[in-house]
N, C-alpha and C positions, 0 to 999 in steps of 0.2 A: 556381639558385633562391635565394630569400631565405635568407641566412645558411648556405648549404650544408646544408640541412635533413637530407638523407639521411645525409651524413657525420656530422652532429651526433648523430643517433640511434644510428648504429653505435658511435661513440666513447663516447657516454654509457652505452649499454646494457652495453658491455664493462666499464665502470668503476663502474657503479652498485652493484655488490655491495659496493664499498668505502664507499659512502655509506650513511647511515642508512636503516632500514626503518620503515615506518609502524607506529605502535602506537596502537590505538584508545583504550586506557585513559587515556593521558596526551597524546594528539595529538602524539607525538614523531616528526615527519617526518624529522628529521636528527640522531638521537641518537647514532649511531655515531661515535666519536671517532677520527680518524686521527692517530696520534702525530706531533706536529710534530718530534720528534727521530727522524725516519725514516731508514732506511739511505741511504747515499750513492748507492746504485744507483737510487734513485727520482729520476727526472729531472723537470724542469719540465713536460714534456709529459704526465707521469703525474698531476701534482698539479693542474694548471690546471682540467681538467674537474670534478674533485672540488670545488674551491673554488666554481666557478660553479654547479654543480648544488646544492651545499649552500646557497649564497646564495639561489637561486631557491626552494628548499623552505622556507628560513627566512622569507623575506619573504612568499611566497605562502601560508604556513601560519599560524602564530600571529600574526605581525605584521599581516598583512592582515585576519585574522579579528577581532582585537580592535578595530583601528582602523575597519574598515567598520561594526562595530556601534556604536562611539562616534559616528561621523558619520552614522549612520542611513541608510547606503546599503543595509543589510540589517536584518533583524529576527531576534532570537533568540527563539524561541517555546517551547522546552522545554529541560529538563536544563541543562547547563552554559551553553549559549548564552543561555538566558533570564536566568540570573544575570548574565552578562557584559553583556547588553543593558541591565540596570538597575543596572550598576556594582557588583555584588556580586563583588568580586575580592579575593584574598589574595596575599601574596608568593609562595606556592607556585605560583600560576598562571603566574608569569613565570620559573620555573626553567628550563624547556625552551628558550624562545627565547633567553634569555641564554646558556645553555651552548652552544647550537648556533652562535650568532654568534661566541662567543669561541673555540670549539674547531674545529668543522667548517669554519667560514668563515675567520676571521681567524688562527687558529693555523696552519692549513694554508697560508694566504696568506703568513704570515710566513716559513714554510719555503720557499715558492716564491720569495719575494724574495731570501732569503739564497742559495739555490742559483743563481738567475739572476745575482745580483751577483757571486758568486764565480767563475762561469764566463764572465762577460762577455757574457751573452746579453741584449743591450740591449732587444730587443722584449719579452721576458718580464719584465725588470725594470720596464719602463714600464707594461705593462698590469696587473701585480701591484699597483703603486702606485695606479693608477686604481681597481682593485677595493677596495683597502684604504681609500682615501678615501671611496668610496661606502658601504662597510660601516660605517666609523666614524661617518659622518654619520647613518646610520640609528640607531645606538646613541645618539648625542647627542640626536637629535630625539625619540627615544622616552623616554629616561631622564634627560637632563641631564648632570650630572657622571658620568663613568665612568672606569675604569682604562684607560690606554693606554701612557703613557710607561714604566711599570714592568711592564706586563702582557705576555702572550704569551712569557714567559721563565720558565715554571713552575719549572724546575730551579734557577734563580738567585734567584727572588723569588716565593714562594708567597702573599705578602700585599701585592699592589701597591696603591699609593696611588690615590686618585681624582683625576683631573685636572679642572680647571675647564672647564665646557662652552664658554664663550666662547673660552678659550685653545685648546681643541681645534678650533674652527673655523679658527683660524690654522694648526694642524697639518694639517688636511684640505687647505687651500689649498696648503700646502707640498708635501704628497704629490702633489697634482695637478700642480703645476709641475715637480716632479722626474720624474713619470711622462711628461709631455709632452716633457721634455728627452731622456729615454731613447728614446722613440718617434720623436723627430725626428732622432736621431743618424744620420748618413749610413751608419755602420757598424752593421749589424744585430747582429753579434756571434756568428756561427756559427748555432746552433740558433734557429729562429724558429717561432712558433706557426702552426698551420694548422688541420686538422680537429679538433685537440684544443681549440681555442678555440670553445666552443659558443655564443658571443654574436656575434662578428664574423668568424669564420673566419680570424683572423690579419691582418685589415685594419687597419694601424697608423693610417691617416688617420681611420678611424671611432672608434678608441679615443681619439685626440686630441680629436675633437669631443665624445665622452662626457666627457672631462676638463673641457672648457669648460662643458658642461652642468651638471656638478656645481658648478662655481664660480658659475654663474648662480644656482643654487639657494641656495648659501651667502649670496650678496649679497642676493637678494630676500627671504630670511628676515629680514634685518637692515635692511630698507628703510623700515620704518614711521617716519615723521617724520625720515627721513634721505635727502635727495635724492642725496647722494654715493654712498651704497650702492646706490640705485636705478640711478644712472648706471653703476656698476660691473657691476650685474646685466645691464644692456642691452649693455654692451661684451662680456661673456662670452657672452651669448646669441647675439650676432651672429657669434661664432666657433664656435658649436655646430651643432646639426643643421639641415639645409637641406631635409629631406624625410622622409617616413615610412620610407624605406629605411634611414635612419640610426638608427632607434629602438633603444635599448638594452633588449633584452628576451630572455626565455628561453622557447623553445617546446618543449613536452614531446612524448613519443612516444605510441604506441598500445599499448605493452605495459604491463601492470599494474605492473611493477617500475619503470617510468619514466613514471608518470602524474602529471598535474597535481595539486598538493596540494588544490585545491578539490574536484576530482573524487574524490580519495581520501577526503577528509573526508565528503563527501556520501554516498559509498558505504557508509561505516562508521557514521556518526552521523545526519546529516540532521536537525539541530535548528535550522537557520538557514533562514529564509524570505527568498529573494531576490526574490520577486515582489510584495512588499508594502512598506509603510513610506514614509518621507519621499521617498526618491529616486523610487520608482515614482509616487508622487502628483505630484511635481514634473514628471516627464516627461509625465504625462497632462495637467497644466495647460498645459504648453507645446506640447501636440500634437506631441511630439518623436518623429520617426521612429526614433530609437534605442531606444525602448521595447521593440519587438519583437525587437531584436538583443541588448541587454544582458539582458533578462528574457524568460524563456520563459513567455508568458502562457497557453499551452495546456496547461500541466502538469496532470496529474490525480493526481499523487503524494500519497498521504495525508500524507507528511512535508512537503509544501509547499516543495519545493526551488526550482524555478522559475528557474534561472539559464541564460542563453543560452550558445551553444556557444563563442564567442570566449574567454570566461574560464572556462567551466565544463566543457567537454568533456575527455575523457581527455588529449588533446593540446593543451590550452588554453595561454594565455599568462600569464606573469608579466612585468610591465613595470617596468623600473627608472626610466628617464627617456625620454620620447617627444618627438617633434617638436611635437605640439600643446601639450605643457607648456611647451616653449621659447617658442612663440608667445604663450601666455598670460603668461609671464614678461615678454616684451617689451611686451605691452600694459600690464601693471601697472607695470613699471619706467618706461615712458614717462609714465604718469599721475603717478607719484610724483616723477619727476625734472624734468619740463618742464610737465606739465599739458596736453599737446597731445592733446586728445580725438580729433581727426580721425585722427591717426597711430595712436593706441592702438586706435581702432575698426577700422582695417585689420588690425592684428595680431590683434585679437579675432575678426574674421570669418574670417581665414585659419586661426586655431586651431580654430574650430568646423568649418570645412571639412575640415581635415586629420583631425580625429577621426572625422568622419562617413565620409570616404573610406576610412579604415582599416577601419571597421566594415562597409563595403559598402553604404552608403546611396546611392541613385541621385542623379544630378546634379539632376534636377527637384525631388526632395524637399529637397535641400540648399538650392537657390535659394529655395524657398518658405519654408523655415525661417529663412533669413537675412532675407528680406523682413519676416517677422513679428518676429524677435528679434535682428536684427543691428545695431541702432542703439543706441549708448550714450547715457545721459543726459548733459545738458550740465554737470552738477556732478561734479567729480573724485571725491569720496568715493562718490557714488552709482554712478559708472562703475566704480570698483574693486569695489564690491559685486556689480555685474552680471557683471563679468569673473570674479570668484571663484565665482559660482554656476555658470557654465558650465564653469569649470575643475574644480569639484567633481564635476560629471557626468563629465567626461572622465577624471578620476583614479579611476575605478571600480576597486575592489579594490587600490588603491595606498596605502600608509601615508602618502604625501605629502598625501592628502586631509585627514587629521587635522591635519597641520601647517598646511595652508592655512586650515582652519576656525579653528584657534587664533590664527593671525595676523590674520585679517580679520573673523571673526565671521559670515562668509557661507558658506552660506545660514543664515538664522536657524533654529536648532534648539530644540525644546522638550525639556528634559531628561526622561529616563525614570526618573530616581532623584532622591531628595530633595536630594542635595548638589550636583547639577549635573554636567555632562559632564566626565569626567576630563581633566586637563591634562598628565599624565605617567604613565608606567608605575611600578609599585612595584619596588623592588630585590628580587631573589629571596631566598628563604630560604637558599639555598646561600651567598650572600655574607655573610649575618649569622652563619652557622655556621662558615664557613671564613676569612672576612676581616672579622670583626666590628669589629676595631680601626679599620678604615678606612671601612667601608660607612656612608654617611650615613643618617640617619633621613629618612623622607619619607612623604607620603600620595599619593593619586591627584590631589591638587590643589596641593600645595606640597612643595618649592619648584618654581616654574615653570621651564621651560627659559628661558635668558636672553633669547631673542628674543620670548618670549610676553609682550608688554607690555599 
């Protein structure tokens, strides 16, 4: 079955005690820090599921929550979520996601890389670099300049410099290329991932596709007014996913200790309304059959939760990069590189189809929707706007939706606060108190991430 789900649950449940526990007061889904200077007896198979689980909780927790409110996929209607929805945020709101990404995810991943490299375990060395590339891109796209070249070595440097965001994109591409080389090596190198790999079950070919998917994102982010970057994005996308079975995602379990972070949050707080707002309105305007899948329209909860099971159930999904996103990238990249609207339209229609098939929409409903919404305008810029609208729908609960909106301005959103929709995260209080000599000053609006033109 998909991704060896039963094995995934067993492995993750055994190791979950080492991962952070949920804390309602600060929404700390992954606050427990596993020491990157861990004993030599801890082998890659012990570390990998902790890295992957921590990444899924970090992205599916604070990162998804902030960005889905910014892009109006959801509505914050009380308490903290209401403040976030109208852009009332302080540096302290970002302490937890920053710490989780640097310690639980990237700190442990650095340990995984070092142990795998030292032992000559090529498969682990490869997938660890793909995971590091993905994690670092998340950081750059949320914050801009961040520490990396001097980070993750706390004992050696407790005050790492901040690296330039554009230069870090080159670092990410290099990590992917190195990862693919390790994964492509004919010699696996002894120990290889299997059930401890909670994303692909040790399938090296799928990890290689994931690497190309990351590079496709890297290039499409830089493709505005740059046909060469768009062409690079198309090249990488053609080497990435070829079906929904390739999706890079994390599927949770049915135990409360291994529950989807959205489910955990709603069980404890429930101050976000998933059944209202811009996304729900757009789906209704389009007569979109995904409305009843993404959003639970029959909820009678006084807290107005209303999220569908695919993303909201206890064993829901956190998606990193999916097949439909790759197809949307192909559509946009084609429009920006060649202006071939007919070819872009085929990718666009295939992307909508892939997303609907994943969500269980019937073939008849898919055909009817494409008849009504599957034709792109004859103007390239208008076509990009339409592609981006559909991609925003498909990127539900994925921080990439915020990056898409910042790049394209589609869909058009009306700000809920006086200063406009945020363009970046604030640096956390912890950085100003512990690394103040290096931490840049910034607001929710400046400086923008380098690709945000």
